[in-house]
C-alpha positions in Angstrom: -27.1 -7.0 -20.6 -24.5 -5.9 -18.0 -22.8 -8.9 -16.3 -23.0 -8.5 -12.6 -19.9 -9.7 -10.8 -20.7 -8.8 -7.2 -22.3 -12.1 -6.3 -19.0 -13.9 -7.1 -17.2 -12.0 -4.4 -16.3 -13.3 -0.9 -18.7 -11.8 1.6 -15.8 -11.3 4.0 -13.9 -9.3 1.4 -16.9 -7.3 0.4 -17.5 -6.3 4.0 -13.9 -5.0 4.6 -13.7 -1.3 4.9 -11.1 0.6 2.8 -8.2 1.9 4.9 -9.1 5.2 6.5 -5.5 6.3 6.4 -5.4 6.0 2.6 -8.3 8.3 2.2 -6.3 11.2 3.6 -3.1 10.3 1.9 -4.8 10.2 -1.5 -6.5 13.6 -0.8 -3.2 15.1 0.3 -1.4 13.8 -2.7 -3.8 15.7 -5.0 -2.8 19.1 -3.4 0.3 21.2 -3.6 2.3 22.5 -0.6 0.9 19.9 1.8 3.0 18.9 4.9 2.1 15.4 5.8 2.2 14.3 9.4 0.2 11.2 8.4 2.7 8.8 7.0 4.2 6.3 9.5 7.5 6.2 7.7 11.0 7.3 8.7 12.2 10.4 6.9 15.7 8.9 7.0 17.1 7.1 4.0 18.1 3.5 4.6 21.8 3.5 5.9 24.3 3.4 3.0 26.0 0.2 4.1 22.7 -1.7 3.8 22.1 -0.4 0.3 25.7 -1.1 -0.6 25.4 -4.8 0.6 22.2 -5.2 -1.5 23.8 -3.7 -4.6 26.8 -6.0 -4.1 24.5 -9.0 -3.8 22.9 -8.1 -7.1 26.3 -7.7 -8.8 27.2 -11.1 -7.5 24.1 -12.7 -9.0 22.0 -13.4 -5.9 18.7 -13.2 -7.7 17.3 -16.7 -7.2 14.8 -18.0 -4.6 16.1 -18.7 -1.1 14.9 -21.3 1.3 11.3 -20.7 2.2 12.0 -19.4 5.7 14.8 -17.1 4.4 18.5 -17.3 4.2 19.9 -19.3 7.1 22.6 -16.6 7.6 19.9 -14.0 8.0 17.8 -16.2 10.4 21.0 -16.7 12.5 21.5 -12.9 12.6 17.9 -12.4 13.6 18.3 -14.9 16.5 21.5 -13.2 17.6 19.8 -9.9 17.5 16.7 -11.0 19.5 18.8 -12.6 22.2 21.3 -9.7 22.4 18.7 -6.9 22.4 15.7 -8.5 24.1 16.8 -11.6 25.9 14.8 -14.1 23.9 16.5 -17.1 22.3 15.2 -18.9 19.2 16.5 -21.7 17.0 17.2 -20.3 13.5 16.6 -23.6 11.8 12.9 -24.0 12.8 11.7 -21.0 14.8 12.1 -18.1 12.5 10.6 -17.0 9.2 11.7 -14.0 7.1 8.5 -12.3 5.8 7.3 -9.6 3.4 7.2 -7.0 6.1 5.7 -7.4 9.5 2.2 -7.2 8.0 2.6 -10.6 6.3 3.9 -12.1 9.5 0.8 -11.0 11.3 -1.4 -12.4 8.5 0.5 -15.7 8.8 0.0 -15.8 12.5 -3.8 -15.4 12.3 -4.2 -17.8 9.5 -2.2 -20.4 11.4 -4.1 -20.2 14.7 -7.6 -19.2 14.0 -10.7 -21.4 13.3 -14.0 -19.9 12.2 -15.5 -17.9 15.0 -12.4 -17.7 17.2 -12.0 -14.3 18.9 -8.9 -12.2 19.0 -8.7 -9.3 21.5 -7.3 -6.2 19.9 -6.1 -3.3 22.1 -7.5 0.0 20.7 -6.7 2.5 19.4 -5.1 0.0 17.0 -3.3 -0.1 13.6 -5.9 -0.3 10.9 -4.9 -3.7 9.5 -5.3 -5.8 12.6 -9.1 -6.3 12.7 -9.4 -7.0 8.9 -6.6 -9.6 9.1 -8.4 -11.4 11.9 -11.6 -11.3 9.8 -9.9 -12.6 6.7 -8.6 -15.5 8.7 -12.1 -16.4 9.8 -11.9 -14.9 13.3 -13.8 -12.2 15.1 -11.9 -9.2 16.3 -12.9 -7.9 19.7 -11.8 -4.4 20.6 -10.4 -3.6 24.1 -10.6 0.2 24.4 -7.9 2.2 26.3 -8.0 5.8 27.5 -5.7 8.8 27.9 -6.2 8.6 31.7 -3.9 5.6 31.6 -1.7 6.8 28.9 -3.6 4.6 26.4 -2.1 1.5 28.1 -4.3 -1.6 28.4 -4.5 -3.2 31.8 -4.8 -6.9 32.8 -8.2 -6.1 34.3 -9.5 -4.8 31.0 -8.2 -7.8 29.1 -9.8 -10.3 31.5 -13.1 -8.5 31.3 -13.1 -9.0 27.5 -12.3 -12.7 27.5 -15.0 -15.2 26.5 -15.0 -18.9 25.9 -14.3 -18.1 22.2 -11.2 -16.1 22.9 -8.1 -17.6 21.3 -5.5 -14.9 21.4 -4.7 -11.3 22.1 -2.8 -9.0 19.8 -0.4 -6.6 21.6 1.4 -3.7 19.9 4.0 -2.0 22.1 5.1 0.6 21.4 1.7 1.2 20.0 0.6 2.6 16.7 -1.2 5.2 16.8 -0.8 6.3 20.5 2.9 5.5 21.2 2.0 4.0 24.5 4.5 1.4 25.7 4.0 -1.5 28.1 6.6 -1.8 30.8 7.9 -5.1 32.2 5.6 -4.7 35.2 2.6 -4.1 32.9 3.4 -7.3 30.9 3.9 -9.4 34.0 0.3 -8.6 35.1 -1.0 -9.2 31.6 0.9 -12.5 31.4 -0.8 -13.8 34.5 -4.2 -13.3 32.8 -3.0 -14.9 29.5 -1.8 -18.0 31.4 -4.9 -18.2 33.5 -7.2 -18.3 30.4 -4.8 -20.3 28.2 -4.4 -17.7 25.4 -1.8 -17.0 22.7 -0.2 -13.7 22.1 0.6 -12.2 18.7 3.1 -9.5 19.7 3.7 -6.7 17.1 7.1 -5.4 18.2 8.0 -3.4 15.0 8.7 -0.3 17.0 10.9 -2.0 19.6 13.9 0.0 18.6 12.0 3.2 19.1 11.6 3.3 22.9 12.7 6.6 24.5 12.3 6.6 28.2 13.1 3.0 29.2 14.3 -0.2 27.5 11.9 -2.2 25.5 10.6 -5.5 27.0 9.4 -8.3 24.8 6.4 -10.2 26.1 8.2 -13.4 25.0 10.8 -12.7 27.7 8.2 -12.7 30.5 8.0 -16.0 32.5 5.5 -18.4 31.0 5.1 -16.4 27.7 7.7 -17.9 25.5 5.6 -20.9 24.4 2.5 -18.7 24.0 4.0 -15.8 21.9 4.3 -15.3 18.2 6.8 -12.5 18.1 6.5 -10.1 15.1 9.3 -7.7 14.1 11.0 -6.3 11.1 13.3 -3.7 9.6 10.9 -1.0 8.4 10.8 1.4 11.4 14.0 1.0 13.4 16.3 0.6 10.4 14.5 3.0 8.0 13.7 0.2 5.6 9.9 0.7 5.0 10.0 0.2 1.2 12.1 -3.0 1.5 9.1 -4.9 2.9 11.2 -7.2 5.1 10.0 -8.5 8.4 10.2 -11.7 10.5 8.4 -13.8 13.0 9.7 -16.0 15.7 7.9 -18.4 18.0 7.4 -22.0 19.2 8.4 -24.6 16.7 4.9 -26.2 16.4 3.3 -22.9 15.5 6.1 -21.7 13.2 6.0 -25.0 11.2 2.3 -24.3 10.4 3.0 -20.7 9.5 5.8 -21.9 7.2 3.4 -24.1 5.2 1.1 -21.1 4.6 4.2 -19.0 3.7 5.4 -21.6 1.2 2.1 -21.6 -0.7 1.4 -17.9 -0.6 4.8 -16.2 -0.9 7.6 -18.7 -1.4 10.3 -16.5 0.1 11.4 -12.9 0.6 13.5 -11.3 -2.1 17.0 -12.8 -2.1 19.0 -9.6 -2.6 17.1 -7.7 0.1 17.9 -10.4 2.7 21.6 -9.6 2.2 20.8 -6.0 3.0 19.0 -7.1 6.2 22.1 -9.1 7.3 24.2 -6.0 7.0 21.5 -4.0 9.0 21.7 -6.4 11.9 25.4 -6.8 11.9 26.7 -3.3 11.4 24.2 -0.4 11.6 23.1 -0.3 15.2 24.9 3.0 15.8 22.8 4.6 13.1 19.6 3.1 14.7 20.6 4.8 17.9 21.2 8.1 16.1 17.8 8.0 14.4 16.1 7.1 17.8 17.8 10.1 19.4 16.5 12.4 16.7 13.0 11.1 17.1 13.2 11.6 20.8 14.0 15.3 20.3 11.2 15.7 17.8 8.7 13.9 20.1 9.5 16.3 23.0 9.2 19.3 20.8 5.8 18.2 19.3 4.3 17.2 22.6 5.2 20.5 24.3 4.0 22.6 21.4 0.7 20.7 21.1 0.0 21.1 24.8 0.9 24.8 24.6 -1.6 25.2 21.7 -4.4 23.7 23.8 -4.5 20.2 22.4 -4.0 17.9 25.3 -1.3 15.4 24.4 0.3 12.6 26.6 3.9 11.9 26.1 4.3 8.6 24.1 6.9 6.2 25.3 7.8 5.0 21.9 7.1 4.8 18.1 7.0 8.1 16.2 3.4 9.2 16.7 1.5 11.6 19.0 -2.2 11.2 19.6 -3.5 14.6 20.8 -7.1 15.2 21.8 -9.0 17.6 19.4 -12.2 17.6 21.5 -11.7 21.3 22.5 -12.5 22.2 18.9 -16.0 20.7 18.9 -15.1 18.9 15.7 -15.1 15.2 15.0 -11.8 13.6 14.1 -12.7 13.4 10.4 -14.0 17.0 10.4 -10.8 18.2 12.0 -8.5 16.3 9.6 -10.4 17.4 6.5 -10.7 21.1 7.5 -7.0 21.2 8.6 -6.0 19.8 5.3 -8.1 22.1 3.2 -7.5 25.3 5.2 -3.8 24.9 6.1 -2.5 22.0 4.0 -1.4 19.8 6.9 -2.3 16.2 6.7 -3.0 14.2 9.9 -5.0 11.0 10.4 -8.4 11.1 12.2 -8.3 9.0 15.3 -11.5 7.1 14.6 -9.9 5.0 11.8 -8.0 3.3 14.7 -11.2 2.2 16.4 -14.1 3.9 18.2 -12.0 4.8 21.2 -9.9 6.9 18.8 -12.7 9.4 18.1 -11.8 12.8 19.4 -8.1 12.4 18.6 -5.8 12.7 15.6 -2.6 10.8 14.9 0.4 13.0 13.9 3.7 11.4 12.9 6.9 13.2 13.9 9.0 11.1 11.5 9.7 14.2 9.4 12.3 17.0 9.6 12.2 19.5 12.3 11.7 22.5 9.9 8.7 20.6 8.5 7.3 19.9 12.0 7.8 23.5 13.0 5.9 24.8 9.9 3.2 22.2 10.3 2.6 23.1 13.9 2.6 26.8 13.0 -0.2 26.1 10.5 -2.0 24.0 13.0 -1.9 26.8 15.6 -3.3 29.2 13.0 -6.1 26.7 12.3 -6.9 26.3 16.0 -7.2 30.1 16.4 -10.1 30.1 13.9 -11.8 27.5 16.1 -11.4 29.6 19.2 -9.0 27.3 20.9 -6.5 29.0 23.1 -3.3 27.6 24.5 -2.8 26.2 28.0 -1.6 29.0 30.2 0.5 26.4 32.2 1.4 23.7 29.7 3.0 20.5 30.9 6.8 20.8 30.9 8.6 18.5 28.6 12.3 18.1 28.2 13.1 19.2 24.6 16.7 18.0 24.6 
């Protein structure tokens, strides 16, 4: 008789939905000649000096465990970086943990602060892992939908309307994945007033902080009254082109970090020793390359936004990250139908907007973290696809600076 194992499984784990992004990546990987605008990954290779520092650390035998929160030298560099770039000051001895990517840092934050039934407000459209990580930690994710009319930016009024007696925290991601929307200092001041009024915590995913194009990034932790309420999440993947290294970090009030460190000790031990040496080099000596990559992304963003609008797909100009989130409602297709048909007919992979929450339906996410020739060919194919759907370009498209 077949032995049934399903009843052994956690109910929470069984109810988790597979990543909607992976579905399209897997399908695209099975086809030849596909141009992917789906992967949220820089097309740049990690700067050489970072790789060289890591190779040298291996040659010198740095292959052991480090202290649980990471090398003190790296934690010191992280605090110098956060103060220099974003005006927030932390103690490297007890307020910083080096993690396995920003994703582990977010997981640690939720596990540390949530009791069963606590609610976390998640601004949508949102990265696909946020709600599942809240659920795994025993909490209830509560979506707060945004709209293109406000550039997909959440307002203090929307946040306050979603707060209940069970609300423990809000997760903010600015610049946002998938929309690229970016909260200004003025936006954050208004939101901070609501957070203080209702005595909430903030988990702030700032992984795209180095990819702001039109104005300087503002960390919510730098806003008056927010330092003691914020768990700051960042890392090396996006700004430093180090996705495969899986190195991130968190910073926050000592009392919260001490609890997250206990969880980290039991579940991970520490980040890989040799990779931490690469991260030290990244923070010390590669900022000019970060700026160069950011400038390249800005040019690509401007080109993609202008071209999509000319095609007839309304697209706001994102303030950061490396995604655009155009509307495909003019085609009459759902987000999944559009993504599937575009992939099959023209071999261009995009991500349907509905995987980022209900408010993402009617949109697609396109990453412009690929070369300009690839972007040009992908948009050419997309234009051909739109013609088969009877979508014509905007006769007076929004002007966008392409320089």
